[in-house]
NUPATOR-640794 format. One record per residue (C-alpha): residue in one letter; x, y, z negated. Coordinates in pm, whole numbers, plus 50000, padded with zeros to 5 digits. Layout:
<nodes>
aXYZ ...
</nodes>
This chain:
<nodes>
m449815303218912 k450845339718935 s454105350018766 l453605368018435 s454865403018360 f455465419518024 a456015453417863 l457615452417518 i456635482217304 g457375491116943 r459365511716700 s463145512016731 g464485481516553 c461375460316609 g463285434016806 k462395442817166 g465845433817298 t465905400517116 q462435390617237 a463305402217590 e466235377717593 l463965349517477 l461335357717740 m463995358418012 k465265324017905 h461775309217871 f460235321718195 g463455324518393 n462105342418696 l461675377518557 l463135410118687 y464465427918378 i463945465418364 s465645485218086 t464935522618109 g467945530117890 g470195508818107 l468975525418428 l469495560118281 r473015551518165 e473875538618515 l472495570718669 a474555591618425 k477745575618560 l477105588718912 d478875619419044 t475625634819169 s473475664219060 a470885640918909 g473575619618744 k475225649918586 g471845663418475 i470895630718306 k474335627318145 k473935661517988 i470485652117854 l471695618817713 d474835634217558 n472635659417377 g470225632817254 g467415645317476 l464725626917670 a464825621418045 p461925636118246 d459045612818331 f459595616418706 v463195604418674 i462225574018465 i459355564418694 g461545569918999 l464235546918861 w461645519818789 m460165522019135 r463535520819308 e464555490319104 l461265472419170 c461065481119539 n464665470719603 n464875439219393 l461505423519305 k460815390819489 d457325377019565 d457535349719302 q459025371219026 g457435386518719 i458595418918557 l459905425418207 l459855461718090 d462055464317780 g461035493217553 a458735509017808 p456445525917882 r457015552517615 r454655579117749 v451115576817885 i452105589318229 e454615560818246 a451915535718144 q449615549018415 a452385546818674 a453215511118567 d449535501318600 e449255516718947 f452375498719065 m451285465618913 d447965469819090 f449795476619417 l451825444619366 g448735424219275 k450175417318930 k447985438818705 d445845409618582 t448965390818466 f450725421118312 f450805419417931 p451645450117718 i452975436017388 l453355456517070 l455955442816827 d454455458516519 i456685467616224 s456245495015965 r458265527015973 e459945516315648 e460985482815797 a462265500016112 f464345524815910 d465855496615702 r466775476016008 l468245505416198 t470475517115914 k471895481915873 r472125467816227 r475545465816389 i477195466016730 c480205446916860 k483235469216912 k484535446117188 c481535437117409 g478875461517288 k476335435017186 l473735448016942 i473375426416631 p469945431216466 w469465431316089 v467105401416079 g467325364615982 d470695347516021 f472125378216197 k472465394215851 k475145368415762 m477155373816080 e480685387216024 k481935385916385 c480155388816722 d478705355016819 s479395362017186 c483025373117187 g484225372716826 g484615410416821 e484495432816515 l481065445816412 f480355481616309 n477385505116260 r476305525616561 p477185562816530 d473615572416630 d472135550016360 n472335577416099 p469245587715895 q468535619816087 a468815603816431 i466755573916319 n463995596016182 n463985615716508 r463425583516704 l460705572016465 d459025606216484 y459015603616863 y457275570116836 e454505585616626 q454155615316862 k454265598217202 v454465560217197 v451355556916978 e449475573817265 v450625545617495 i449465519817240 n446045536617225 y445935537717607 y446255499817624 k443955494617323 d441225514817491 k441485491617792 n441395460917563 r444705449017703 l447155453217413 i448635422317248 v449695430216890 i452355408016732 n453535409616371 g457185419016422 e458105414616056 q458215376616088 s461225355716182 i462495359116539 e461255324016616 n457745330716482 v457465363516670 f458325345816995 e455945317316922 d453125342216863 i453915359617194 l453655326717384 k450395317817209 a448885351817286 v449825350217652 k448365315117689 v445135325817520 k444865354617764 
</nodes>
Protein backbone atom coordinates (compact mmCIF):
# COMPACT_ATOMS: atom_id res chain seq x y z
CA MET A 1 0.00 0.00 0.00
CA LYS A 2 1.26 3.47 -0.90
CA SER A 3 1.97 5.89 1.95
CA LEU A 4 -0.73 8.52 2.43
CA SER A 5 -0.14 12.27 2.25
CA PHE A 6 -2.25 15.10 3.65
CA ALA A 7 -2.76 18.85 3.39
CA LEU A 8 -4.59 20.41 6.34
CA ILE A 9 -6.48 23.56 5.37
CA GLY A 10 -8.80 25.83 7.32
CA ARG A 11 -9.31 29.08 9.13
CA SER A 12 -6.83 30.05 11.84
CA GLY A 13 -7.85 28.32 15.04
CA CYS A 14 -9.52 25.36 13.31
CA GLY A 15 -7.16 22.85 14.93
CA LYS A 16 -4.70 22.12 12.11
CA GLY A 17 -1.73 21.81 14.46
CA THR A 18 -3.58 19.49 16.83
CA GLN A 19 -4.78 17.22 14.03
CA ALA A 20 -1.31 17.26 12.46
CA GLU A 21 0.12 15.87 15.72
CA LEU A 22 -2.51 13.13 15.78
CA LEU A 23 -1.85 12.20 12.15
CA MET A 24 1.90 12.05 12.80
CA LYS A 25 1.35 9.71 15.76
CA HIS A 26 -1.18 7.53 13.92
CA PHE A 27 0.66 7.08 10.62
CA GLY A 28 4.17 7.53 11.97
CA ASN A 29 6.02 7.69 8.69
CA LEU A 30 5.12 11.20 7.54
CA LEU A 31 7.44 14.06 6.62
CA TYR A 32 5.99 17.11 8.38
CA ILE A 33 6.07 20.36 6.44
CA SER A 34 5.10 23.59 8.24
CA THR A 35 5.35 26.65 5.99
CA GLY A 36 5.48 28.93 9.02
CA GLY A 37 8.26 26.89 10.57
CA LEU A 38 10.31 26.90 7.37
CA LEU A 39 9.90 30.66 6.99
CA ARG A 40 10.94 31.28 10.60
CA GLU A 41 14.06 29.14 10.08
CA LEU A 42 14.89 31.08 6.90
CA ALA A 43 14.44 34.39 8.76
CA LYS A 44 17.19 33.37 11.21
CA LEU A 45 19.79 33.12 8.44
CA ASP A 46 22.28 35.90 7.81
CA THR A 47 21.56 35.93 4.07
CA SER A 48 19.82 38.34 1.71
CA ALA A 49 16.78 36.07 1.49
CA GLY A 50 16.77 35.49 5.25
CA LYS A 51 16.87 39.21 5.98
CA GLY A 52 14.17 39.87 3.39
CA ILE A 53 11.84 37.27 4.89
CA LYS A 54 12.54 38.50 8.43
CA LYS A 55 11.50 42.00 7.43
CA ILE A 56 8.27 40.66 5.88
CA LEU A 57 7.43 38.52 8.92
CA ASP A 58 8.24 41.32 11.40
CA ASN A 59 5.83 43.60 9.54
CA GLY A 60 3.09 40.98 9.45
CA GLY A 61 3.37 40.53 5.70
CA LEU A 62 3.08 37.45 3.50
CA ALA A 63 6.07 35.67 1.97
CA PRO A 64 6.15 35.47 -1.85
CA ASP A 65 4.83 32.28 -3.45
CA PHE A 66 8.19 31.44 -5.03
CA VAL A 67 9.90 31.49 -1.62
CA ILE A 68 7.27 29.23 -0.02
CA ILE A 69 7.28 26.77 -2.91
CA GLY A 70 11.07 26.80 -2.99
CA LEU A 71 11.26 25.98 0.72
CA TRP A 72 8.81 23.09 0.27
CA MET A 73 10.72 21.65 -2.64
CA ARG A 74 14.07 21.88 -0.88
CA GLU A 75 12.64 20.16 2.20
CA LEU A 76 11.00 17.41 0.15
CA CYS A 77 13.94 16.84 -2.18
CA ASN A 78 16.43 16.68 0.68
CA ASN A 79 14.48 14.66 3.22
CA LEU A 80 11.58 12.63 1.77
CA LYS A 81 12.22 8.87 1.74
CA ASP A 82 10.59 6.40 -0.68
CA ASP A 83 8.26 4.94 1.94
CA GLN A 84 7.22 8.25 3.51
CA GLY A 85 4.03 10.25 3.15
CA ILE A 86 3.84 14.03 3.43
CA LEU A 87 1.91 16.22 5.86
CA LEU A 88 1.42 19.85 4.84
CA ASP A 89 0.28 21.79 7.92
CA GLY A 90 -1.76 24.88 7.01
CA ALA A 91 -0.88 24.76 3.34
CA PRO A 92 -1.42 25.37 0.51
CA ARG A 93 -2.86 28.84 1.11
CA ARG A 94 -2.85 30.10 -2.47
CA VAL A 95 -3.88 28.43 -5.73
CA ILE A 96 -0.38 28.61 -7.21
CA GLU A 97 0.86 26.70 -4.16
CA ALA A 98 -1.87 24.06 -4.62
CA GLN A 99 -0.89 23.66 -8.26
CA ALA A 100 2.78 23.33 -7.34
CA ALA A 101 1.95 20.74 -4.66
CA ASP A 102 -0.08 18.73 -7.20
CA GLU A 103 2.72 18.81 -9.76
CA PHE A 104 5.27 17.65 -7.21
CA MET A 105 2.98 14.92 -5.86
CA ASP A 106 2.49 13.75 -9.43
CA PHE A 107 6.26 13.71 -9.94
CA LEU A 108 6.64 11.60 -6.78
CA GLY A 109 3.82 9.24 -7.80
CA LYS A 110 1.83 10.24 -4.72
CA LYS A 111 -0.97 12.33 -6.20
CA ASP A 112 -3.59 9.56 -5.96
CA THR A 113 -2.93 9.17 -2.22
CA PHE A 114 -2.72 12.90 -1.43
CA PHE A 115 -5.74 14.11 0.57
CA PRO A 116 -6.54 17.84 0.93
CA ILE A 117 -8.57 18.11 4.16
CA LEU A 118 -10.62 21.17 5.13
CA LEU A 119 -11.19 21.52 8.89
CA ASP A 120 -14.34 23.59 8.58
CA ILE A 121 -15.25 26.06 11.33
CA SER A 122 -17.21 29.30 11.09
CA ARG A 123 -15.55 32.69 11.21
CA GLU A 124 -17.29 33.35 14.54
CA GLU A 125 -15.92 30.12 16.04
CA ALA A 126 -12.43 30.90 14.73
CA PHE A 127 -12.50 34.41 16.23
CA ASP A 128 -13.64 33.04 19.60
CA ARG A 129 -10.91 30.38 19.68
CA LEU A 130 -8.15 32.75 18.60
CA THR A 131 -8.95 35.41 21.18
CA LYS A 132 -8.90 32.81 23.97
CA ARG A 133 -6.13 30.37 23.02
CA ARG A 134 -2.85 30.57 24.90
CA ILE A 135 0.85 29.86 24.47
CA CYS A 136 3.41 28.53 26.93
CA LYS A 137 5.90 31.18 28.02
CA LYS A 138 8.57 28.51 28.64
CA CYS A 139 8.45 26.10 25.68
CA GLY A 140 6.23 27.96 23.21
CA LYS A 141 3.58 25.24 22.92
CA LEU A 142 0.27 26.54 21.59
CA ILE A 143 -2.71 25.60 23.76
CA PRO A 144 -5.98 25.65 21.77
CA TRP A 145 -9.27 26.85 23.25
CA VAL A 146 -11.13 23.56 22.79
CA GLY A 147 -12.25 20.67 25.01
CA ASP A 148 -10.18 19.95 28.11
CA PHE A 149 -7.53 22.47 27.02
CA LYS A 150 -9.88 25.21 28.28
CA LYS A 151 -9.35 23.96 31.86
CA MET A 152 -5.55 23.89 31.59
CA GLU A 153 -3.75 26.26 33.96
CA LYS A 154 -0.15 25.22 33.20
CA CYS A 155 1.53 23.81 30.08
CA ASP A 156 1.00 20.04 29.95
CA SER A 157 4.43 19.57 28.37
CA CYS A 158 6.72 21.57 30.64
CA GLY A 159 4.55 23.14 33.34
CA GLY A 160 5.23 26.63 32.04
CA GLU A 161 3.00 29.67 32.49
CA LEU A 162 0.33 30.24 29.84
CA PHE A 163 -0.45 33.61 28.26
CA ASN A 164 -2.28 35.05 25.24
CA ARG A 165 -0.25 35.53 22.07
CA PRO A 166 0.50 39.21 21.29
CA ASP A 167 -0.67 38.72 17.67
CA ASP A 168 -3.99 37.25 18.84
CA ASN A 169 -5.60 40.67 19.09
CA PRO A 170 -8.91 41.45 17.32
CA GLN A 171 -7.39 43.45 14.45
CA ALA A 172 -4.68 40.88 13.67
CA ILE A 173 -7.18 38.03 13.94
CA ASN A 174 -9.60 39.72 11.57
CA ASN A 175 -6.76 40.33 9.12
CA ARG A 176 -5.95 36.61 9.11
CA LEU A 177 -9.60 35.66 8.72
CA ASP A 178 -9.99 38.19 5.88
CA TYR A 179 -7.02 36.62 4.12
CA TYR A 180 -8.70 33.23 4.38
CA GLU A 181 -11.79 34.59 2.64
CA GLN A 182 -9.74 36.31 -0.05
CA LYS A 183 -7.18 33.62 -0.91
CA VAL A 184 -7.60 30.29 0.90
CA VAL A 185 -11.22 29.90 -0.24
CA GLU A 186 -9.82 29.88 -3.80
CA VAL A 187 -7.68 26.88 -2.84
CA ILE A 188 -10.72 25.14 -1.37
CA ASN A 189 -12.64 25.74 -4.61
CA TYR A 190 -9.65 24.47 -6.61
CA TYR A 191 -9.82 21.11 -4.82
CA LYS A 192 -13.64 21.06 -4.87
CA ASP A 193 -13.64 21.51 -8.63
CA LYS A 194 -11.40 18.46 -8.91
CA ASN A 195 -13.68 16.49 -6.54
CA ARG A 196 -10.76 15.86 -4.20
CA LEU A 197 -11.57 17.94 -1.11
CA ILE A 198 -12.42 16.17 2.15
CA VAL A 199 -14.55 18.43 4.37
CA ILE A 200 -14.53 17.74 8.12
CA ASN A 201 -16.69 19.48 10.71
CA GLY A 202 -14.01 21.16 12.83
CA GLU A 203 -16.45 22.31 15.52
CA GLN A 204 -16.62 18.83 17.07
CA SER A 205 -14.37 17.48 19.79
CA ILE A 206 -10.73 16.88 18.85
CA GLU A 207 -11.30 13.12 19.04
CA ASN A 208 -14.35 13.21 16.75
CA VAL A 209 -12.59 15.41 14.20
CA PHE A 210 -9.72 12.93 14.03
CA GLU A 211 -12.08 9.97 13.80
CA ASP A 212 -13.88 11.62 10.88
CA ILE A 213 -10.55 12.22 9.11
CA LEU A 214 -9.62 8.55 9.40
CA LYS A 215 -13.05 7.46 8.17
CA ALA A 216 -12.89 9.80 5.18
CA VAL A 217 -9.43 8.64 4.17
CA LYS A 218 -10.46 4.97 4.39
CA VAL A 219 -13.57 5.61 2.31
CA LYS A 220 -11.41 7.25 -0.34
